[in-house]
C-alpha positions as a Markdown table, in Angstrom:
| # | Residue | x | y | z |
|---|---|---|---|---|
| 1 | Unk | -16.1 | 19.9 | -20.6 |
| 2 | Unk | -16.0 | 21.6 | -17.2 |
| 3 | Unk | -15.4 | 19.9 | -13.9 |
| 4 | Unk | -18.9 | 20.7 | -12.8 |
| 5 | Unk | -20.4 | 19.1 | -15.9 |
| 6 | Unk | -18.2 | 16.0 | -15.5 |
| 7 | Unk | -19.1 | 15.7 | -11.8 |
| 8 | Unk | -22.8 | 15.7 | -12.7 |
| 9 | Unk | -22.3 | 13.0 | -15.3 |
| 10 | Unk | -20.4 | 10.9 | -12.7 |
| 11 | Unk | -23.2 | 11.2 | -10.2 |
| 12 | Unk | -25.7 | 10.0 | -12.8 |
| 13 | Unk | -24.0 | 6.8 | -13.7 |
| 14 | Unk | -21.6 | 5.7 | -10.9 |
| 15 | Unk | -22.6 | 3.7 | -7.8 |
| 16 | Unk | -22.4 | 5.9 | -4.8 |
| 17 | Unk | -19.5 | 4.0 | -3.2 |
| 18 | Unk | -17.1 | 7.0 | -2.9 |
| 19 | Unk | -19.4 | 10.0 | -2.8 |
| 20 | Unk | -19.0 | 12.9 | -5.1 |
| 21 | Unk | -15.4 | 13.2 | -6.5 |
| 22 | Unk | -13.5 | 16.2 | -5.1 |
| 23 | Unk | -12.0 | 16.8 | -8.5 |
| 24 | Unk | -12.1 | 15.4 | -12.0 |
| 25 | Unk | -8.5 | 15.0 | -13.2 |
| 26 | Unk | -7.6 | 14.8 | -16.9 |
| 27 | Unk | -3.9 | 14.4 | -16.9 |
| 28 | Unk | -0.8 | 14.0 | -14.8 |
| 29 | Unk | 2.9 | 14.9 | -15.3 |
| 30 | Unk | 5.6 | 13.9 | -12.9 |
| 31 | Unk | 4.5 | 15.0 | -9.4 |
| 32 | Unk | 1.6 | 17.2 | -10.7 |
| 33 | Unk | -2.0 | 16.6 | -11.6 |
| 34 | Unk | -4.3 | 18.8 | -13.8 |
| 35 | Unk | -8.0 | 19.0 | -13.4 |
| 36 | Unk | -10.7 | 19.4 | -16.1 |
| 37 | Unk | -10.6 | 23.2 | -15.6 |
| 38 | Unk | -6.8 | 23.3 | -16.1 |
| 39 | Unk | -5.8 | 23.8 | -12.5 |
| 40 | Unk | -2.5 | 22.3 | -11.4 |
| 41 | Unk | -2.0 | 20.3 | -8.1 |
| 42 | Unk | 1.0 | 19.0 | -6.3 |
| 43 | Unk | 0.3 | 15.3 | -5.7 |
| 44 | Unk | 1.3 | 14.3 | -2.1 |
| 45 | Unk | -0.9 | 11.2 | -2.1 |
| 46 | Unk | 0.2 | 9.3 | -5.2 |
| 47 | Unk | -3.2 | 7.7 | -5.8 |
| 48 | Unk | -3.0 | 6.2 | -2.3 |
| 49 | Unk | 0.7 | 5.3 | -2.5 |
| 50 | Unk | 0.3 | 3.8 | -6.0 |
| 51 | Unk | 2.1 | 6.3 | -8.3 |
| 52 | Unk | 5.6 | 5.7 | -6.9 |
| 53 | Unk | 7.2 | 7.1 | -10.1 |
| 54 | Unk | 4.7 | 9.9 | -10.5 |
| 55 | Unk | 2.4 | 10.4 | -13.5 |
| 56 | Unk | 3.1 | 9.5 | -17.1 |
| 57 | Unk | 6.5 | 8.1 | -16.2 |
| 58 | Unk | 8.2 | 7.5 | -19.5 |
| 59 | Unk | 9.7 | 4.2 | -18.6 |
| 60 | Unk | 6.4 | 2.7 | -17.5 |
| 61 | Unk | 4.5 | 4.3 | -20.5 |
| 62 | Unk | 7.0 | 2.9 | -22.9 |
| 63 | Unk | 7.1 | -0.6 | -21.4 |
| 64 | Unk | 3.3 | -0.9 | -21.3 |
| 65 | Unk | 2.8 | 0.4 | -24.8 |
| 66 | Unk | 5.5 | -1.8 | -26.3 |
| 67 | Unk | 4.3 | -4.9 | -24.5 |
| 68 | Unk | 0.6 | -4.3 | -25.4 |
| 69 | Unk | 1.7 | -3.9 | -29.0 |
| 70 | Unk | 3.5 | -7.2 | -28.9 |
| 71 | Unk | 1.4 | -9.4 | -26.6 |
| 72 | Unk | -1.3 | -8.3 | -24.3 |
| 73 | Unk | -2.9 | -11.3 | -22.7 |
| 74 | Unk | -2.7 | -15.1 | -22.9 |
| 75 | Unk | -4.3 | -16.3 | -19.6 |
| 76 | Unk | -2.5 | -18.3 | -17.0 |
| 77 | Unk | -2.7 | -21.5 | -19.0 |
| 78 | Unk | 0.4 | -20.0 | -20.6 |
| 79 | Unk | 3.3 | -17.7 | -19.5 |
| 80 | Unk | 5.4 | -14.8 | -20.8 |
| 81 | Unk | 9.0 | -13.8 | -20.3 |
| 82 | Unk | 7.9 | -10.6 | -18.6 |
| 83 | Unk | 5.9 | -12.5 | -16.0 |
| 84 | Unk | 8.8 | -14.9 | -15.3 |
| 85 | Unk | 11.3 | -12.1 | -15.0 |
| 86 | Unk | 9.1 | -10.1 | -12.6 |
| 87 | Unk | 8.6 | -13.1 | -10.4 |
| 88 | Unk | 12.3 | -13.8 | -10.3 |
| 89 | Unk | 13.0 | -10.2 | -9.3 |
| 90 | Unk | 10.4 | -10.1 | -6.6 |
| 91 | Unk | 11.5 | -13.5 | -5.2 |
| 92 | Unk | 15.0 | -12.1 | -4.8 |
| 93 | Unk | 13.8 | -9.4 | -2.4 |
| 94 | Unk | 12.4 | -11.6 | 0.3 |
| 95 | Unk | 15.7 | -12.8 | 1.9 |
| 96 | Unk | 14.4 | -16.4 | 1.8 |
| 97 | Unk | 16.2 | -19.3 | 0.3 |
| 98 | Unk | 13.3 | -20.0 | -2.1 |
| 99 | Unk | 10.2 | -17.9 | -2.9 |
| 100 | Unk | 7.3 | -18.5 | -5.3 |
| 101 | Unk | 5.0 | -15.9 | -6.6 |
| 102 | Unk | 1.2 | -15.7 | -7.4 |
| 103 | Unk | 0.3 | -12.6 | -9.4 |
| 104 | Unk | -3.0 | -10.7 | -8.8 |
| 105 | Unk | -4.7 | -7.5 | -9.9 |
| 106 | Unk | -4.8 | -5.7 | -6.6 |
| 107 | Unk | -3.7 | -5.8 | -2.9 |
| 108 | Unk | -7.0 | -7.2 | -1.8 |
| 109 | Unk | -6.7 | -10.1 | -4.2 |
| 110 | Unk | -3.1 | -10.7 | -3.0 |
| 111 | Unk | -4.4 | -10.9 | 0.5 |
| 112 | Unk | -7.2 | -13.2 | -0.6 |
| 113 | Unk | -4.6 | -15.5 | -2.1 |
| 114 | Unk | -2.5 | -15.5 | 1.1 |
| 115 | Unk | -5.6 | -16.1 | 3.2 |
| 116 | Unk | -6.4 | -19.2 | 1.1 |
| 117 | Unk | -2.8 | -20.4 | 1.5 |
| 118 | Unk | -3.1 | -20.2 | 5.3 |
| 119 | Unk | -6.1 | -22.6 | 5.1 |
| 120 | Unk | -3.9 | -25.1 | 3.2 |
| 121 | Unk | -1.8 | -25.5 | 6.4 |
| 122 | Unk | -4.6 | -27.6 | 7.9 |
| 123 | Unk | -5.2 | -24.9 | 10.5 |
| 124 | Unk | -7.9 | -22.2 | 10.3 |
| 125 | Unk | -7.0 | -19.5 | 12.9 |
| 126 | Unk | -5.4 | -16.3 | 11.8 |
| 127 | Unk | -4.2 | -13.6 | 14.3 |
| 128 | Unk | -4.6 | -10.1 | 12.8 |
| 129 | Unk | -4.1 | -6.7 | 14.4 |
| 130 | Unk | -6.4 | -4.1 | 15.8 |
| 131 | Unk | -6.4 | -1.1 | 13.5 |
| 132 | Unk | -5.5 | -3.2 | 10.4 |
| 133 | Unk | -6.7 | -2.8 | 6.9 |
| 134 | Unk | -6.2 | -5.5 | 4.3 |
| 135 | Unk | -8.9 | -4.8 | 1.6 |
| 136 | Unk | -12.6 | -4.8 | 0.8 |
| 137 | Unk | -13.3 | -8.2 | -0.6 |
| 138 | Unk | -14.9 | -10.7 | 1.8 |
| 139 | Unk | -11.8 | -12.5 | 2.8 |
| 140 | Unk | -9.6 | -9.4 | 3.1 |
| 141 | Unk | -12.5 | -7.7 | 5.0 |
| 142 | Unk | -12.5 | -10.6 | 7.5 |
| 143 | Unk | -8.9 | -9.7 | 8.3 |
| 144 | Unk | -9.6 | -5.9 | 8.5 |
| 145 | Unk | -10.4 | -4.7 | 12.0 |
| 146 | Unk | -12.4 | -1.5 | 11.5 |
| 147 | Unk | -16.0 | -2.2 | 12.5 |
| 148 | Unk | -17.7 | 0.2 | 10.0 |
| 149 | Unk | -16.1 | -1.7 | 7.1 |
| 150 | Unk | -16.9 | -5.1 | 8.4 |
| 151 | Unk | -20.4 | -5.0 | 10.0 |
| 152 | Unk | -22.6 | -4.3 | 6.9 |
| 153 | Unk | -21.2 | -7.5 | 5.3 |
| 154 | Unk | -21.2 | -10.0 | 8.2 |
| 155 | Unk | -21.1 | -12.9 | 8.5 |
| 156 | Unk | -17.5 | -12.9 | 7.1 |
| 157 | Unk | -15.1 | -15.8 | 6.8 |
| 158 | Unk | -14.3 | -17.0 | 10.4 |
| 159 | Unk | -11.3 | -17.9 | 12.4 |
| 160 | Unk | -9.8 | -14.4 | 12.7 |
| 161 | Unk | -8.7 | -13.1 | 16.1 |
| 162 | Unk | -7.6 | -9.5 | 16.6 |
| 163 | Unk | -5.0 | -8.4 | 19.1 |
| 164 | Unk | -3.6 | -4.9 | 19.8 |
| 165 | Unk | -1.1 | -3.8 | 17.2 |
| 166 | Unk | 2.4 | -3.9 | 18.7 |
| 167 | Unk | 1.4 | -5.9 | 21.9 |
| 168 | Unk | 3.9 | -8.8 | 22.0 |
| 169 | Unk | 2.4 | -10.3 | 25.1 |
| 170 | Unk | -1.2 | -10.3 | 23.7 |
| 171 | Unk | 0.1 | -11.9 | 20.5 |
| 172 | Unk | 2.0 | -14.5 | 22.5 |
| 173 | Unk | -1.1 | -15.3 | 24.6 |
| 174 | Unk | -3.3 | -15.9 | 21.6 |
| 175 | Unk | -0.9 | -17.9 | 19.4 |
| 176 | Unk | -1.3 | -21.6 | 19.8 |
| 177 | Unk | -1.1 | -24.9 | 17.8 |
| 178 | Unk | -4.3 | -24.0 | 16.0 |
| 179 | Unk | -2.8 | -20.8 | 14.5 |
| 180 | Unk | -2.3 | -20.9 | 10.8 |
| 181 | Unk | -0.8 | -17.4 | 10.4 |
| 182 | Unk | 0.1 | -14.1 | 12.1 |
| 183 | Unk | -0.8 | -11.2 | 9.9 |
| 184 | Unk | 1.0 | -7.8 | 10.4 |
| 185 | Unk | 1.5 | -4.5 | 8.5 |
| 186 | Unk | 4.8 | -2.8 | 9.0 |
| 187 | Unk | 3.0 | 0.5 | 9.0 |
| 188 | Unk | -0.8 | 0.7 | 9.4 |
| 189 | Unk | -1.5 | 3.3 | 6.7 |
| 190 | Unk | -5.3 | 3.4 | 6.9 |
| 191 | Unk | -5.1 | 3.6 | 10.7 |
| 192 | Unk | -3.3 | 6.9 | 10.5 |
| 193 | Unk | 0.2 | 5.9 | 9.5 |
| 194 | Unk | 1.1 | 3.9 | 12.6 |
| 195 | Unk | 4.5 | 2.1 | 12.5 |
| 196 | Unk | 5.0 | -1.2 | 14.2 |
| 197 | Unk | 6.9 | -0.7 | 17.5 |
| 198 | Unk | 10.6 | -1.5 | 17.4 |
| 199 | Unk | 11.1 | -5.2 | 17.8 |
| 200 | Unk | 7.5 | -6.2 | 17.2 |
| 201 | Unk | 8.1 | -7.9 | 13.8 |
| 202 | Unk | 11.0 | -9.9 | 15.2 |
| 203 | Unk | 8.8 | -10.9 | 18.1 |
| 204 | Unk | 6.0 | -11.9 | 15.7 |
| 205 | Unk | 8.6 | -14.0 | 13.8 |
| 206 | Unk | 9.7 | -15.8 | 17.0 |
| 207 | Unk | 6.1 | -16.5 | 18.1 |
| 208 | Unk | 5.1 | -17.8 | 14.7 |
| 209 | Unk | 8.1 | -20.2 | 14.7 |
| 210 | Unk | 7.3 | -21.3 | 18.2 |
| 211 | Unk | 3.7 | -22.4 | 17.4 |
| 212 | Unk | 4.4 | -23.5 | 13.8 |
| 213 | Unk | 2.5 | -20.7 | 12.2 |
| 214 | Unk | 3.2 | -18.7 | 9.1 |
| 215 | Unk | 4.3 | -15.1 | 9.4 |
| 216 | Unk | 2.3 | -13.0 | 6.9 |
| 217 | Unk | 3.3 | -9.4 | 6.3 |
| 218 | Unk | 1.1 | -7.1 | 4.3 |
| 219 | Unk | 3.3 | -4.8 | 2.3 |
| 220 | Unk | 0.6 | -3.6 | -0.1 |
| 221 | Unk | 1.1 | 0.1 | 0.9 |
| 222 | Unk | 4.6 | -0.1 | 2.5 |
| 223 | Unk | 6.6 | -2.1 | 0.0 |
| 224 | Unk | 8.8 | -1.3 | -3.0 |
| 225 | Unk | 10.4 | 1.8 | -1.7 |
| 226 | Unk | 7.5 | 3.6 | 0.0 |
| 227 | Unk | 9.1 | 3.2 | 3.4 |
| 228 | Unk | 12.7 | 3.5 | 2.2 |
| 229 | Unk | 13.3 | -0.2 | 1.7 |
| 230 | Unk | 12.5 | -2.7 | -1.0 |
| 231 | Unk | 10.3 | -4.5 | 1.6 |
| 232 | Unk | 9.8 | -2.5 | 4.8 |
| 233 | Unk | 10.0 | -5.5 | 7.1 |
| 234 | Unk | 13.5 | -6.4 | 5.9 |
| 235 | Unk | 14.7 | -3.3 | 7.7 |
| 236 | Unk | 14.0 | -5.4 | 10.9 |
| 237 | Unk | 16.0 | -8.4 | 9.6 |
| 238 | Unk | 12.8 | -10.4 | 9.4 |
| 239 | Unk | 12.1 | -13.0 | 6.7 |
| 240 | Unk | 8.3 | -13.6 | 6.2 |
| 241 | Unk | 6.6 | -16.7 | 5.0 |
| 242 | Unk | 3.9 | -14.7 | 3.1 |
| 243 | Unk | 4.3 | -11.2 | 1.7 |
| 244 | Unk | 1.6 | -9.4 | -0.2 |
| 245 | Unk | 2.3 | -6.5 | -2.6 |
| 246 | Unk | 0.4 | -4.2 | -5.0 |
| 247 | Unk | 0.0 | -0.4 | -5.2 |
| 248 | Unk | 3.4 | 0.9 | -6.2 |
| 249 | Unk | 4.3 | -2.3 | -8.1 |
| 250 | Unk | 2.5 | -1.1 | -11.3 |
| 251 | Unk | 2.7 | 2.7 | -10.9 |
| 252 | Unk | -1.0 | 2.8 | -11.7 |
| 253 | Unk | -1.3 | -0.3 | -13.8 |
| 254 | Unk | -3.3 | -2.9 | -11.8 |
| 255 | Unk | -0.9 | -5.6 | -10.5 |
| 256 | Unk | -0.4 | -7.3 | -7.2 |
| 257 | Unk | 1.5 | -10.3 | -5.9 |
| 258 | Unk | 1.5 | -12.9 | -3.1 |
| 259 | Unk | 5.0 | -14.1 | -2.3 |
| 260 | Unk | 5.3 | -17.5 | -0.5 |
| 261 | Unk | 8.5 | -18.6 | 1.2 |
| 262 | Unk | 9.7 | -21.2 | 3.7 |
| 263 | Unk | 6.9 | -23.6 | 4.8 |
| 264 | Unk | 4.4 | -21.7 | 2.5 |
| 265 | Unk | 6.4 | -22.1 | -0.7 |
| 266 | Unk | 4.7 | -25.3 | -1.9 |
| 267 | Unk | 1.3 | -25.0 | -0.3 |
| 268 | Unk | -0.6 | -23.9 | -3.4 |
| 269 | Unk | -1.2 | -26.6 | -6.0 |
| 270 | Unk | -2.9 | -26.7 | -9.5 |
| 271 | Unk | -6.6 | -26.1 | -9.3 |
| 272 | Unk | -6.7 | -24.5 | -5.8 |
| 273 | Unk | -6.7 | -20.9 | -6.9 |
| 274 | Unk | -6.7 | -18.8 | -10.1 |
| 275 | Unk | -7.0 | -15.4 | -11.8 |
| 276 | Unk | -7.7 | -14.5 | -15.4 |
| 277 | Unk | -5.7 | -11.3 | -15.6 |
| 278 | Unk | -3.2 | -11.7 | -12.8 |
| 279 | Unk | 0.4 | -11.3 | -14.0 |
| 280 | Unk | -0.5 | -10.8 | -17.7 |
| 281 | Unk | 2.3 | -9.6 | -19.9 |
| 282 | Unk | 1.3 | -5.9 | -19.8 |
| 283 | Unk | 1.0 | -5.9 | -16.0 |
| 284 | Unk | 4.3 | -7.7 | -15.7 |
| 285 | Unk | 5.9 | -5.2 | -18.1 |
| 286 | Unk | 4.7 | -2.3 | -15.9 |
| 287 | Unk | 6.1 | -4.1 | -12.8 |
| 288 | Unk | 9.5 | -4.6 | -14.4 |
| 289 | Unk | 9.6 | -1.0 | -15.5 |
| 290 | Unk | 8.9 | 0.1 | -11.9 |
| 291 | Unk | 11.7 | -2.1 | -10.5 |
| 292 | Unk | 14.1 | -0.8 | -13.2 |
| 293 | Unk | 13.5 | 2.8 | -12.1 |
| 294 | Unk | 13.8 | 2.0 | -8.4 |
| 295 | Unk | 17.1 | 0.2 | -9.1 |
| 296 | Unk | 18.4 | 3.2 | -11.1 |
| 297 | Unk | 18.5 | 5.5 | -8.1 |
| 298 | Unk | 14.9 | 6.4 | -7.3 |
| 299 | Unk | 14.9 | 4.4 | -4.1 |
| 300 | Unk | 18.1 | 6.1 | -2.7 |
| 301 | Unk | 16.7 | 9.5 | -3.6 |
| 302 | Unk | 13.3 | 8.7 | -1.9 |
| 303 | Unk | 15.1 | 7.8 | 1.3 |
| 304 | Unk | 16.7 | 11.3 | 1.4 |
| 305 | Unk | 13.5 | 13.1 | 0.4 |
| 306 | Unk | 11.4 | 11.3 | 3.0 |
| 307 | Unk | 13.9 | 12.2 | 5.7 |
| 308 | Unk | 13.8 | 15.8 | 4.6 |
| 309 | Unk | 10.0 | 16.0 | 4.4 |
| 310 | Unk | 9.6 | 14.6 | 7.9 |
| 311 | Unk | 12.1 | 17.0 | 9.4 |
| 312 | Unk | 10.7 | 20.0 | 7.5 |
| 313 | Unk | 7.2 | 19.4 | 8.7 |
| 314 | Unk | 8.4 | 18.8 | 12.3 |
| 315 | Unk | 10.5 | 22.0 | 12.1 |
| 316 | Unk | 7.3 | 24.1 | 11.5 |
| 317 | Unk | 6.7 | 23.5 | 15.3 |
| 318 | Unk | 3.1 | 24.5 | 14.7 |
| 319 | Unk | 0.9 | 24.5 | 17.8 |
| 320 | Unk | -1.6 | 22.2 | 16.0 |
| 321 | Unk | 1.0 | 19.5 | 15.2 |
| 322 | Unk | 1.5 | 16.9 | 17.9 |
| 323 | Unk | 4.1 | 14.9 | 16.1 |
| 324 | Unk | 5.1 | 13.4 | 12.7 |
| 325 | Unk | 5.3 | 9.6 | 12.4 |
| 326 | Unk | 5.8 | 7.0 | 9.7 |
| 327 | Unk | 8.7 | 5.7 | 7.6 |
| 328 | Unk | 10.3 | 6.9 | 4.3 |
| 329 | Unk | 7.8 | 8.5 | 2.1 |
| 330 | Unk | 4.7 | 7.4 | 4.1 |
| 331 | Unk | 4.2 | 10.0 | 6.8 |
| 332 | Unk | 1.4 | 10.9 | 9.2 |
| 333 | Unk | 1.1 | 14.4 | 10.6 |
| 334 | Unk | -0.7 | 13.9 | 13.9 |
| 335 | Unk | -2.8 | 16.8 | 15.0 |
| 336 | Unk | -4.0 | 18.0 | 18.4 |
| 337 | Unk | -7.6 | 18.4 | 17.1 |
| 338 | Unk | -9.9 | 16.4 | 14.8 |
| 339 | Unk | -9.6 | 18.8 | 11.9 |
| 340 | Unk | -7.6 | 16.7 | 9.4 |
| 341 | Unk | -10.5 | 16.4 | 6.8 |
| 342 | Unk | -11.0 | 20.1 | 6.8 |
| 343 | Unk | -7.3 | 20.7 | 6.3 |
| 344 | Unk | -7.2 | 18.2 | 3.4 |
| 345 | Unk | -10.1 | 20.1 | 1.7 |
| 346 | Unk | -8.4 | 23.4 | 2.2 |
| 347 | Unk | -5.1 | 22.0 | 0.9 |
| 348 | Unk | -6.9 | 20.8 | -2.3 |
| 349 | Unk | -8.3 | 24.3 | -2.8 |
| 350 | Unk | -4.8 | 25.6 | -2.5 |
| 351 | Unk | -3.4 | 23.1 | -5.0 |
| 352 | Unk | -2.2 | 20.2 | -2.9 |
| 353 | Unk | -3.5 | 16.6 | -2.8 |
| 354 | Unk | -3.3 | 15.0 | 0.6 |
| 355 | Unk | -5.8 | 13.0 | 2.7 |
| 356 | Unk | -7.0 | 12.3 | 6.2 |
| 357 | Unk | -7.1 | 8.6 | 7.1 |
| 358 | Unk | -8.2 | 9.5 | 10.6 |
| 359 | Unk | -9.8 | 12.7 | 11.9 |
| 360 | Unk | -6.6 | 13.9 | 13.5 |
| 361 | Unk | -4.1 | 12.6 | 11.0 |
| 362 | Unk | -2.9 | 14.0 | 7.6 |
| 363 | Unk | -1.3 | 11.4 | 5.4 |
| 364 | Unk | 1.6 | 12.3 | 3.1 |
| 365 | Unk | 2.7 | 9.8 | 0.4 |
| 366 | Unk | 4.2 | 11.8 | -2.4 |
| 367 | Unk | 5.7 | 10.1 | -5.5 |
| 368 | Unk | 9.1 | 8.6 | -4.7 |
| 369 | Unk | 10.6 | 10.7 | -7.5 |
| 370 | Unk | 9.7 | 13.9 | -5.5 |
| 371 | Unk | 12.6 | 16.2 | -4.5 |
| 372 | Unk | 12.7 | 18.7 | -1.6 |
| 373 | Unk | 12.4 | 21.4 | -4.2 |
| 374 | Unk | 9.1 | 19.8 | -5.4 |
| 375 | Unk | 7.7 | 19.6 | -1.9 |
| 376 | Unk | 9.0 | 22.8 | -0.3 |
| 377 | Unk | 5.9 | 24.8 | -1.5 |
| 378 | Unk | 3.6 | 22.5 | 0.4 |
| 379 | Unk | 5.7 | 22.7 | 3.6 |
| 380 | Unk | 5.6 | 26.5 | 3.3 |
| 381 | Unk | 1.8 | 26.5 | 2.8 |
| 382 | Unk | 1.1 | 23.9 | 5.5 |
| 383 | Unk | 1.5 | 26.4 | 8.3 |
| 384 | Unk | -1.1 | 28.8 | 6.9 |
| 385 | Unk | -3.5 | 25.9 | 6.3 |
| 386 | Unk | -3.1 | 24.9 | 9.9 |
| 387 | Unk | -3.4 | 28.4 | 11.2 |
| 388 | Unk | -7.1 | 28.6 | 10.2 |
| 389 | Unk | -7.9 | 25.7 | 12.6 |
| 390 | Unk | -5.9 | 26.7 | 15.7 |
């Protein structure tokens, strides 16, 4: 069936939450996608930083298939070895003396779990950042700054105060003995790939300690190698009390996690939260397969490729490019005009999947398995794509 026919069927049955799909893809292989008409695309978006190992990764495919053939689901009244092993491995990444894990199905759900944990401190105030994005569920939305996401669904859960991202003095001024948590992203992906300023995470840790609040770091998009580290905030030498993960953890299989350490480690007690599917054996098997691949050299290779991609795009010295920002394999190409959506559409026509989180920013988040050889064709084409909008 053709792409046009499938798009028409989509429009007839799907809620209009996303608009008409730009393409209908039928398969993926490594760093490439193939649409219903057989056209091939280089994937530089990874399903919004999800497909860290690309498409149809043999290790993940094998782990999921074997686990589903052995034990697919038992609910959280029971446990599986896969779940326990994944929790042990994630706990070891935090740098904390002791960490406990709550598994979810998505990043928004991981943030919902963390939000509920903050209420168990006996305080209700959360300080979040301007420009933040933490998900679309009601609790996660209350923590998300962008007005167009929030306003149609207000009133939202209260107690959230927003301060400018990276402004230590504003954070210090708003933090007090009523503050349950300070919530920060290491890189604000949906705000146009904006990294936290040097030292800001350390300042946030110091301020949280001073007022007795939890430091909560949302690593849903930035964690597990996307920014060149297992957890991006560990680059700054910071240990967080709450860390939320998802996206790359399952390489396309829905799985997320809320990690609690320090004063947060024992807050959640039986009956206070739950999930039917979170951390089921198949999801955990996918997560373990991803960690296996990252440990086998993918993470080291991704650091080098991310550095190459940033330098290669900057070296174009194109008059429409202001600068390139980001970390690792999460980069924002900042333009001097609000033409990023048009360039993303033109790139798709040319066989490259990118996106525009802001009118003047192109986001690049290719699979971590990508090599400079994989990505060089896009860099060569980018100049011509930009030329049409100078």
